[in-house]
C-alpha positions as CSV (number, residue, x, y, z in Angstrom):
1,M,-54.8,-11.0,-77.3
2,R,-52.2,-9.3,-75.9
3,A,-54.9,-8.1,-73.0
4,L,-55.6,-11.8,-72.4
5,D,-52.3,-12.9,-71.5
6,N,-51.6,-9.5,-69.3
7,V,-54.9,-11.0,-67.4
8,K,-53.5,-14.7,-67.4
9,D,-50.2,-13.1,-65.7
10,Q,-51.9,-11.3,-63.2
11,I,-54.3,-14.0,-62.2
12,K,-51.4,-16.3,-62.5
13,D,-49.1,-13.8,-59.8
14,A,-52.2,-13.6,-57.6
15,L,-52.3,-17.2,-57.1
16,W,-48.6,-16.8,-56.1
17,A,-49.6,-14.1,-53.9
18,I,-52.4,-16.2,-51.9
19,S,-49.7,-19.3,-51.8
20,S,-46.9,-17.1,-49.9
21,C,-49.9,-16.3,-47.5
22,I,-50.5,-19.4,-46.1
23,C,-47.1,-20.5,-46.5
24,Q,-46.8,-22.8,-48.7
25,P,-43.4,-24.3,-49.5
26,S,-43.9,-23.3,-53.9
27,A,-43.8,-19.5,-52.5
28,K,-40.6,-19.5,-53.1
29,V,-37.8,-18.0,-56.6
30,K,-34.4,-18.4,-57.7
31,I,-32.5,-15.9,-58.4
32,N,-28.9,-16.6,-60.0
33,G,-28.0,-19.5,-57.8
34,R,-29.8,-17.7,-54.5
35,T,-32.9,-19.3,-53.3
36,F,-35.8,-16.5,-51.7
37,K,-38.5,-17.1,-50.0
38,I,-41.8,-15.6,-50.8
39,V,-43.3,-14.2,-46.9
40,K,-46.8,-12.2,-48.2
41,V,-47.5,-9.6,-50.6
42,L,-47.2,-6.2,-50.2
43,G,-48.5,-4.4,-52.7
44,E,-49.4,-4.9,-56.4
45,G,-49.5,-2.5,-59.1
46,G,-51.0,-3.2,-62.8
47,F,-48.2,-5.3,-64.4
48,S,-46.5,-5.6,-61.3
49,F,-46.2,-7.2,-57.2
50,V,-44.2,-6.6,-54.1
51,Y,-43.7,-8.9,-52.2
52,L,-41.6,-9.8,-48.8
53,A,-38.8,-11.5,-49.5
54,Q,-36.5,-13.8,-47.3
55,D,-33.0,-14.6,-48.5
56,E,-33.0,-18.4,-47.8
57,H,-28.9,-18.4,-47.5
58,S,-28.5,-15.7,-44.8
59,G,-31.7,-15.0,-43.2
60,R,-32.3,-11.2,-44.6
61,Q,-35.5,-9.9,-45.8
62,F,-36.0,-7.7,-48.8
63,A,-39.1,-6.1,-50.7
64,L,-38.8,-7.3,-53.9
65,K,-40.3,-6.3,-57.1
66,K,-42.0,-8.3,-59.3
67,I,-42.2,-6.6,-63.1
68,R,-43.9,-8.7,-65.9
69,C,-42.6,-7.9,-69.5
70,P,-44.6,-11.0,-71.6
71,T,-44.2,-8.4,-74.8
72,G,-40.1,-9.3,-74.3
73,S,-37.3,-6.6,-75.2
74,D,-39.5,-3.5,-75.2
75,G,-41.3,-5.0,-71.6
76,V,-37.9,-5.0,-70.2
77,K,-36.6,-1.8,-71.9
78,E,-39.2,-0.5,-69.8
79,A,-38.6,-1.7,-66.5
80,M,-35.3,-0.9,-66.9
81,R,-36.2,2.3,-67.1
82,E,-37.2,2.2,-63.6
83,V,-34.2,0.1,-62.5
84,E,-32.2,4.1,-63.9
85,A,-34.6,5.8,-62.4
86,Y,-33.5,3.9,-58.9
87,R,-30.0,4.8,-59.8
88,R,-29.9,8.4,-60.9
89,F,-31.0,9.8,-57.3
90,K,-28.1,9.9,-54.9
91,H,-29.9,11.5,-52.0
92,P,-30.8,10.2,-48.3
93,N,-34.7,10.7,-48.3
94,I,-35.0,8.6,-52.0
95,I,-34.5,4.7,-51.6
96,R,-31.9,2.9,-53.1
97,I,-32.0,0.0,-54.8
98,L,-30.4,-3.1,-53.7
99,D,-29.9,-5.0,-56.8
100,S,-32.1,-5.5,-59.9
101,A,-32.1,-8.9,-62.6
102,V,-33.9,-9.7,-65.6
103,V,-34.9,-13.6,-65.7
104,Q,-36.4,-15.8,-68.3
105,D,-40.2,-16.3,-67.0
106,H,-39.9,-20.0,-67.4
107,D,-43.9,-20.0,-66.5
108,G,-44.7,-18.2,-69.9
109,E,-43.4,-15.7,-72.6
110,G,-41.2,-13.2,-72.0
111,K,-39.5,-12.0,-69.2
112,I,-39.6,-11.0,-65.4
113,V,-37.5,-7.9,-64.3
114,Y,-37.0,-8.5,-60.4
115,L,-35.8,-5.6,-58.2
116,F,-34.5,-5.8,-54.8
117,L,-35.2,-3.2,-52.9
118,P,-34.7,-2.4,-48.5
119,L,-37.6,-3.4,-46.5
120,Y,-38.7,-0.7,-44.4
121,K,-41.2,-2.5,-41.3
122,R,-43.3,0.7,-40.2
123,G,-44.5,0.6,-44.2
124,N,-45.3,4.3,-45.8
125,L,-47.3,7.4,-45.1
126,Q,-50.9,5.7,-46.6
127,D,-50.3,2.9,-43.8
128,A,-50.1,6.0,-41.3
129,I,-53.1,7.8,-42.5
130,N,-55.4,4.5,-42.3
131,A,-53.6,4.2,-38.7
132,H,-54.4,7.3,-37.3
133,S,-57.6,6.7,-39.2
134,I,-58.9,3.6,-37.4
135,S,-57.8,5.0,-33.8
136,G,-59.3,8.5,-34.1
137,T,-56.2,10.3,-33.9
138,R,-53.8,12.9,-36.0
139,F,-50.5,13.5,-36.8
140,S,-48.8,16.5,-34.7
141,E,-48.4,18.9,-37.0
142,Q,-44.7,19.5,-36.3
143,E,-44.7,15.8,-37.3
144,M,-46.9,15.9,-40.6
145,L,-44.8,18.8,-41.6
146,R,-41.3,17.4,-40.6
147,L,-42.4,14.0,-42.9
148,F,-43.1,16.1,-45.3
149,R,-40.3,18.8,-45.5
150,G,-38.2,15.1,-46.3
151,T,-40.5,14.3,-49.3
152,C,-40.0,17.6,-50.2
153,E,-36.0,17.4,-50.5
154,A,-36.4,13.9,-52.3
155,V,-38.5,16.0,-54.7
156,R,-35.9,18.8,-54.9
157,A,-33.4,15.9,-56.0
158,M,-35.2,15.3,-58.8
159,H,-36.7,18.9,-60.2
160,T,-32.9,20.1,-59.8
161,Y,-30.9,17.1,-61.2
162,R,-27.9,17.9,-63.4
163,A,-26.9,15.6,-66.2
164,P,-23.0,16.1,-68.3
165,I,-23.2,18.1,-71.5
166,R,-22.4,15.9,-74.0
167,T,-21.1,16.0,-77.5
168,A,-22.8,14.5,-80.5
169,S,-20.4,11.9,-80.6
170,E,-19.8,11.1,-76.9
171,Q,-24.0,10.4,-77.8
172,S,-23.4,7.8,-80.8
173,S,-20.4,6.2,-79.1
174,N,-22.2,5.8,-75.8
175,P,-25.6,3.8,-75.9
176,S,-26.8,5.0,-72.3
177,S,-26.8,8.4,-72.8
178,G,-30.1,7.7,-74.6
179,S,-33.5,6.6,-73.5
180,N,-32.3,2.6,-73.5
181,P,-30.3,0.9,-70.7
182,A,-26.2,0.6,-71.5
183,P,-26.0,-3.4,-72.3
184,P,-24.3,-5.4,-69.7
185,Q,-20.5,-5.0,-69.6
186,P,-18.2,-7.4,-68.6
187,H,-18.1,-7.5,-64.0
188,R,-15.0,-5.0,-63.2
189,R,-15.4,-4.4,-59.5
190,L,-18.2,-4.5,-57.0
191,S,-18.0,-1.2,-55.6
192,G,-18.0,-2.9,-51.8
193,E,-14.6,-3.8,-52.4
194,R,-13.8,-0.2,-51.9
195,R,-14.6,-0.5,-48.0
196,R,-12.7,-4.1,-48.1
197,S,-10.7,-3.0,-45.3
198,Q,-14.0,-3.2,-42.9
199,S,-15.4,-6.4,-43.6
200,D,-11.9,-8.0,-44.8
201,D,-13.7,-11.4,-43.2
202,E,-16.9,-10.8,-45.2
203,D,-17.4,-13.7,-48.1
204,E,-17.5,-12.0,-51.9
205,D,-21.3,-13.3,-52.2
206,E,-22.4,-11.0,-49.4
207,L,-20.9,-7.8,-51.0
208,L,-23.6,-5.9,-52.8
209,P,-22.7,-4.2,-55.6
210,R,-23.4,-0.5,-55.1
211,P,-25.1,1.5,-57.8
212,E,-24.3,4.9,-58.1
213,G,-25.7,7.5,-60.8
214,D,-27.3,6.6,-63.5
215,G,-26.8,5.9,-67.5
216,E,-26.0,9.9,-67.9
217,G,-23.1,9.6,-65.4
218,G,-25.3,12.4,-63.4
219,Y,-25.7,13.1,-59.9
220,S,-28.4,15.1,-57.5
221,Y,-26.8,14.7,-53.8
222,D,-23.4,15.2,-53.4
223,G,-24.0,13.5,-49.5
224,T,-21.6,11.1,-48.3
225,D,-22.5,7.4,-47.9
226,T,-20.7,5.7,-46.0
227,A,-23.3,2.4,-45.0
228,V,-21.2,-1.0,-45.8
229,S,-24.4,-2.8,-47.6
230,V,-24.6,-6.7,-48.5
231,P,-25.8,-8.2,-51.6
232,L,-28.4,-10.4,-53.0
233,V,-26.8,-12.0,-56.1
234,T,-23.5,-11.3,-57.6
235,K,-22.7,-11.4,-61.2
236,R,-20.6,-14.7,-60.5
237,K,-22.9,-17.1,-62.6
238,V,-24.6,-14.6,-65.3
239,Q,-24.5,-16.6,-68.0
240,Q,-26.5,-19.0,-66.2
241,E,-30.5,-19.8,-66.8
242,G,-30.3,-16.8,-68.8
243,E,-29.9,-14.5,-66.4
244,M,-28.2,-10.9,-66.4
245,V,-27.8,-8.5,-62.8
246,F,-27.1,-5.1,-63.3
247,D,-25.1,-3.5,-60.2
248,G,-24.9,-0.2,-61.7
249,D,-21.1,0.2,-61.9
250,E,-21.5,-0.8,-66.3
251,E,-23.3,2.3,-66.5
252,L,-21.2,4.3,-65.4
253,Q,-18.0,3.1,-67.6
254,G,-16.3,5.8,-69.8
255,H,-17.7,9.2,-68.1
256,G,-15.0,9.0,-65.7
257,L,-17.1,9.6,-62.8
258,E,-16.7,6.2,-61.0
259,N,-16.0,8.1,-57.6
260,G,-18.5,11.1,-58.3
261,N,-16.7,13.8,-59.8
262,M,-18.1,15.9,-61.8
263,D,-17.5,19.5,-63.3
264,P,-20.3,21.7,-62.6
265,S,-19.9,24.0,-65.7
266,K,-20.2,20.4,-67.8
267,T,-23.5,19.9,-66.4
268,E,-26.8,21.0,-67.3
269,L,-30.3,21.3,-65.6
270,V,-32.5,18.6,-66.7
271,P,-35.2,17.9,-64.1
272,Y,-36.9,14.4,-63.3
273,A,-40.5,14.6,-62.1
274,H,-42.0,12.0,-60.4
275,R,-45.8,12.0,-61.7
276,D,-47.1,9.6,-59.0
277,M,-46.4,11.3,-56.0
278,K,-48.9,10.1,-52.8
279,P,-48.4,8.9,-49.3
280,G,-48.3,5.4,-50.6
281,N,-45.1,6.5,-52.3
282,V,-43.0,7.7,-49.0
283,M,-42.1,5.0,-46.8
284,I,-40.7,5.5,-43.4
285,T,-37.4,4.5,-41.7
286,D,-36.9,2.8,-38.2
287,D,-36.1,6.4,-37.5
288,G,-39.0,8.2,-38.7
289,A,-37.4,9.7,-42.0
290,P,-39.7,9.9,-45.1
291,I,-37.9,7.9,-48.2
292,L,-39.6,8.9,-51.7
293,M,-40.2,5.5,-53.7
294,D,-41.7,4.1,-57.1
295,F,-40.2,5.8,-60.1
296,G,-42.4,3.5,-62.6
297,S,-44.1,6.6,-64.1
298,T,-40.9,9.3,-63.5
299,I,-39.8,10.7,-66.8
300,K,-37.5,14.1,-67.7
301,A,-40.0,16.4,-66.2
302,R,-40.8,18.8,-69.4
303,I,-42.8,18.3,-72.2
304,K,-43.7,20.3,-75.2
305,I,-46.9,19.3,-76.5
306,E,-47.2,20.1,-80.1
307,S,-49.9,18.0,-81.3
308,R,-53.3,16.5,-81.0
309,Q,-51.9,13.0,-80.9
310,Q,-48.9,14.2,-78.4
311,A,-51.7,15.6,-76.0
312,L,-53.4,12.5,-76.3
313,M,-51.2,10.2,-75.7
314,Q,-49.6,11.8,-72.6
315,Q,-53.2,12.1,-71.5
316,D,-53.3,8.1,-71.7
317,I,-49.7,7.8,-70.0
318,A,-51.4,9.8,-67.2
319,A,-54.2,7.7,-66.8
320,E,-52.6,4.3,-66.6
321,Q,-49.2,5.8,-64.2
322,S,-50.5,8.5,-62.0
323,T,-53.0,7.9,-59.2
324,M,-56.0,10.1,-60.1
325,A,-56.8,11.6,-56.6
326,Y,-53.6,12.7,-57.2
327,R,-52.6,13.8,-60.6
328,A,-52.5,17.0,-61.5
329,P,-55.2,18.8,-63.3
330,E,-53.3,19.5,-67.0
331,L,-52.7,15.8,-67.0
332,F,-56.6,15.3,-66.7
333,D,-57.2,17.2,-70.4
334,V,-53.1,17.8,-71.5
335,K,-54.1,20.8,-74.3
336,T,-51.8,21.3,-77.1
337,G,-49.3,24.5,-77.4
338,V,-48.5,24.1,-73.7
339,T,-45.5,22.7,-71.9
340,I,-45.9,20.0,-69.1
341,D,-43.2,20.2,-65.9
342,E,-42.2,19.8,-62.5
343,K,-44.9,21.4,-61.1
344,V,-47.1,18.1,-61.6
345,D,-45.2,17.1,-58.3
346,I,-46.1,20.4,-56.8
347,W,-49.9,19.6,-57.0
348,S,-49.4,15.9,-56.2
349,L,-47.1,17.1,-52.8
350,G,-50.4,19.5,-51.7
351,C,-52.3,16.8,-52.1
352,T,-50.1,14.5,-50.3
353,L,-50.3,17.0,-47.5
354,F,-53.9,17.6,-47.4
355,A,-54.0,13.6,-46.9
356,L,-51.9,13.6,-44.1
357,A,-53.5,16.8,-42.2
358,Y,-57.0,15.1,-42.7
359,L,-56.6,11.6,-43.5
360,H,-57.7,11.5,-47.4
361,S,-56.7,13.2,-50.3
362,P,-59.0,16.9,-51.0
363,F,-60.6,15.2,-54.0
364,E,-61.6,12.1,-52.0
365,N,-65.2,13.1,-50.0
366,T,-68.4,12.2,-50.0
367,Q,-69.2,13.9,-52.6
368,T,-67.0,12.4,-55.4
369,T,-66.3,8.9,-53.5
370,E,-70.4,8.5,-52.2
371,Q,-72.6,10.7,-54.3
372,G,-71.5,10.2,-57.8
373,G,-69.4,13.2,-58.1
374,S,-66.5,13.2,-60.7
375,I,-63.1,13.2,-59.0
376,A,-61.6,14.6,-62.7
377,M,-63.9,17.3,-62.5
378,A,-62.7,18.7,-58.7
379,V,-59.2,18.2,-59.9
380,M,-59.5,20.5,-62.7
381,N,-61.9,23.0,-60.6
382,A,-59.7,22.6,-58.1
383,Q,-62.9,22.7,-55.7
384,Y,-61.8,21.4,-52.2
385,K,-62.1,22.5,-48.7
386,H,-60.8,22.1,-45.5
387,P,-62.7,20.9,-42.7
388,N,-64.3,23.4,-39.9
389,N,-63.0,21.5,-37.1
390,S,-59.5,21.1,-38.0
391,S,-57.2,22.4,-35.2
392,Y,-54.0,23.0,-37.4
393,S,-52.5,26.5,-38.2
394,Q,-53.8,28.9,-40.4
395,G,-50.5,28.4,-42.1
396,L,-50.6,25.1,-42.7
397,K,-53.8,25.4,-44.7
398,E,-52.1,28.4,-46.1
399,L,-49.2,25.9,-47.3
400,I,-51.6,23.6,-48.9
401,D,-53.5,26.1,-50.8
402,Y,-49.9,27.4,-51.9
403,M,-49.3,24.5,-54.1
404,L,-53.4,23.6,-54.8
405,K,-53.5,25.8,-58.0
406,A,-55.3,24.6,-60.7
407,D,-53.1,26.6,-63.1
408,P,-49.7,25.2,-63.1
409,K,-48.0,28.9,-63.7
410,Q,-49.5,29.9,-60.4
411,R,-47.8,27.3,-58.4
412,P,-44.1,28.2,-56.6
413,D,-41.2,25.7,-57.4
414,I,-40.1,23.1,-54.9
415,H,-37.8,25.8,-53.0
416,E,-40.3,27.9,-52.6
417,V,-42.3,24.7,-51.2
418,I,-39.7,24.5,-48.7
419,E,-39.0,27.4,-47.8
420,R,-42.6,28.2,-47.1
421,T,-42.3,25.0,-44.9
422,D,-39.6,26.0,-42.9
423,R,-41.3,28.9,-42.1
424,V,-44.5,27.7,-41.0
425,L,-42.2,24.7,-39.0
426,Q,-40.2,28.2,-37.4
427,T,-44.0,28.9,-36.0
428,L,-44.5,25.4,-33.8
429,N,-41.3,26.0,-32.3
């Protein structure tokens, strides 16, 4: 029955997407007193759609991700974990969530989680790959490696994430230290007020609550961010229409970390894995910088598999959340007695660099896509080939091979990948 309900929800979203494409007036969504026009659909997943949305009040455009949660509170908790992941990592090559809201689904049961994200008009790396494929062109090696290196820096922020060490009493008294998101607290301040002197004449409704850190109070990047942001919604009407907006500040309450201060001796390494690294999840800014996004599959990287049941569960999660052609071999056939870790992303990075070079993933070729071959078997045996007519350097090919090792223990860590990428770049100067 639940599966049938999910299908109905997907059909409903698809019809909404179609209506947006033909610009019908009904293609709008109202969130916390603001109306957003749905201009067109940008992408879709199993339980979500991403739209190009325009605020009718300001005219600003955003990428609006809509996640249906027909299961109610459980679905909302799952979706809010993605929101937490967006806020967890602070790095120039990682997308920053602008706002998020949980609203009642007036057209059905359950709730809807909306994520407001920056709009990148140049699209993603997969769009660039498709454009090169159509025009018969290729990335220059230097451009490709520059995009790849920036993506690796984003991954390094995740793999080297540090969270504060907490006592048992702190963990029990702070609900945000667990896996569930912290309950919303009364609005204390807008982060934008710290920069009020820069835009004293701005209307309060135009200030974006700036999310910083995560529910754990941890950070992965110590750089500064002086950009002035503009919000979509505020907490002024949180009690209306059953809506709640999360601005990120409440997650830091009681941690003493509102200004980004942290004693390194009081932190511990807690690596996170993206788990769905691929060209389609790397946006390109107007300046040509790569921006890692889509953290719906992100989890703490190191998982010890102690039973067959746990192995099958991890296998099912990977099958649902990680794209097959970029999925690491150890996620296809999860073994007991092993620890899955952040090396799954290293494999996916190897596949991503291969795709940038040859315009398709290493395991999507004629044999697997047209001759009935198995992508899973090709992945698990690391069966791939560099094209014979490639004009790229031997260093680039070796960098790809360096990451695409079937045994995760033989793969490099993210630091070694970046170091080797730099060496290849130096040979091109």
